[in-house]
C-alpha positions as CSV (number, residue, x, y, z in Angstrom):
1,M,18.0,49.3,52.4
2,P,14.5,48.4,51.1
3,K,14.5,45.9,48.3
4,E,12.7,48.3,45.9
5,I,15.6,50.7,46.1
6,V,18.1,48.1,45.2
7,A,16.0,46.9,42.3
8,V,15.7,50.5,41.0
9,L,19.5,51.0,41.3
10,L,20.1,47.8,39.4
11,L,17.7,48.9,36.6
12,T,19.4,52.2,36.5
13,L,22.7,50.5,36.1
14,A,21.2,48.4,33.3
15,G,20.1,51.6,31.6
16,F,23.5,53.1,31.7
17,L,25.0,49.8,30.3
18,V,22.4,49.8,27.5
19,G,23.5,53.4,26.7
20,G,27.1,52.1,26.5
21,V,26.0,49.4,24.1
22,Y,24.4,51.9,21.9
23,S,27.4,54.2,21.9
24,T,30.0,51.6,21.3
25,W,28.2,49.3,18.8
26,K,29.7,50.8,15.6
27,S,33.3,51.0,16.8
28,M,33.8,48.1,19.3
29,K,31.3,45.3,18.9
30,F,33.0,43.0,21.3
31,M,32.9,45.5,24.1
32,A,29.3,46.3,23.2
33,M,28.4,42.6,23.6
34,L,30.1,42.5,27.0
35,L,28.1,45.6,28.1
36,A,24.9,44.0,26.8
37,A,25.6,40.9,28.8
38,A,26.2,43.0,31.9
39,A,22.9,44.8,31.3
40,V,21.1,41.5,31.1
41,I,22.7,40.3,34.3
42,A,21.7,43.6,36.0
43,V,18.1,43.3,34.9
44,G,18.0,39.6,35.9
45,G,19.4,40.6,39.3
46,A,16.8,43.2,39.8
47,V,14.0,40.7,38.9
48,V,15.4,38.1,41.3
49,W,15.9,40.7,44.0
50,L,12.3,41.8,43.8
51,T,10.8,38.3,43.7
52,S,12.9,36.9,46.6
């Protein structure tokens, strides 16, 4: 699989996770923080994947 596709999939995953952060922030802040951390890891993974 080309590395651009993997990076796009990771960025898409990060987008879904950010949406989860937005929707859970008022009710479950701890879960929202976990989702935010996962989104940051996904974006970081996409950047590392593209630069390697």
